[in-house]
N, C-alpha and C positions, 0 to 999 in steps of 0.2 A: 346591454352587456349579457353575454351568454353565461349561464350558470355552469360551474365546474362539476362534472360527474365525479363524486368522491371515490367511487370504486375504480374508475379508469385512472384517476390520479394516483391512487394507491398502487395500482398495477404498474404504472410508470415508475414510481418510486422503488418498488420491489425490483423491477428490471434494472434500474440504475444501480441499486445496491448489489445486485448479483454481478453486474459488470465490474464494479469497483472492487468488490471483494477479491476477485482474481488478481487485480493489481496490488492490493494490500498483501495478499498471500505471497506474491512474488517478491515484493519489497521486503517483507519479513524474512523470507528465505535468503535473499541476497545480503541483507544486513548482518547475517551471521558470519559472513566470511569476506565481505568486501567493504573497504573503507568508504564512507559516504563522500569523502573529499578526493577520491581517486578518479580521474577522468579516463576516457577510453584510450588515451595514449600513455597511461600509467604515470601521469603527472599529478602532483599534489596541488590541489586548488585551495587548500586551507589558508586562511589569512592569519594564521597563528603557527607557532612552532610545534612540531610533532617529532617524537623520538624516531619515527620511521622515515622522516624526510631524508633523502639522499641528495648530494650535490647535483646541480643541473648538468646536463650533458654539454651544454655550451655556456660560456660565461654570460651571466645576466639573464639566462633562461629560467624557466620555471623549475622548481625542485621536483625531483622524482619521488614517487611513492615507493617505499621499499618494504612494505609489509608482505608477508608470505601467504596471506589468506587464511591464517589460523585464528584470527581474532574474532570475538563477538562484540561488535561495536554498539549493540543495542544498549548496553549499560551506560553509555555516554549520555543518552537522552531519556532513559527511563529513571524516574525518580525513586521508585520503590517496586519491589516484587509484587506487593499487594495491588498497586495501581496497574501494573501490567496484567495481573490476573483478572482484575475487574474489567479492563478493556477487552481482553480476550473473551471473557464470558459474555460481554455485551455483543460483540461481533457474532459470536456463535448463536446467541438468542435471536438477533436480527436475521441471520441466515435461515435458522429453523422456522421462524415465523413467515418469512418470505416464501420458503419452500412449501409450507403448509397452505398459504393462500393460493399459490400456483396450482397445487393439487385440487383445491376447492373450486377453481374457476371452471366454467363450462368447457367440455372437450372441444378442441378445435379453435377455441378463442385465443386471440393473441392480445397481450396487454396493449391498450391504447387503440384497438381496432374494433370497429363495430362488426357484428356478424353479418354475413351477406345474405 
């Protein structure tokens, strides 16, 4: 069995963290104004009642999402402001550490690749 190069493994994890952090940033931004149960057709996919649900366009069809984009839905799944602050601080710490490690890697090297 081949031994795992810890430095290369860490570089791969850092790269993955970098890629996923962009997705997290986008999801965080979208969650400030878009209902998580609203699909691309403006239909409500929630399996529960919501004060923003509007009657379906056709009888028996899915309810329509009627919110106007001014809500911050994050409070629906964030238990406390402190928990949110702790999570944000951890994300920032991981980003900072990953950026520092990238700066420390040899010039021209790419995570997961052996120098030629």
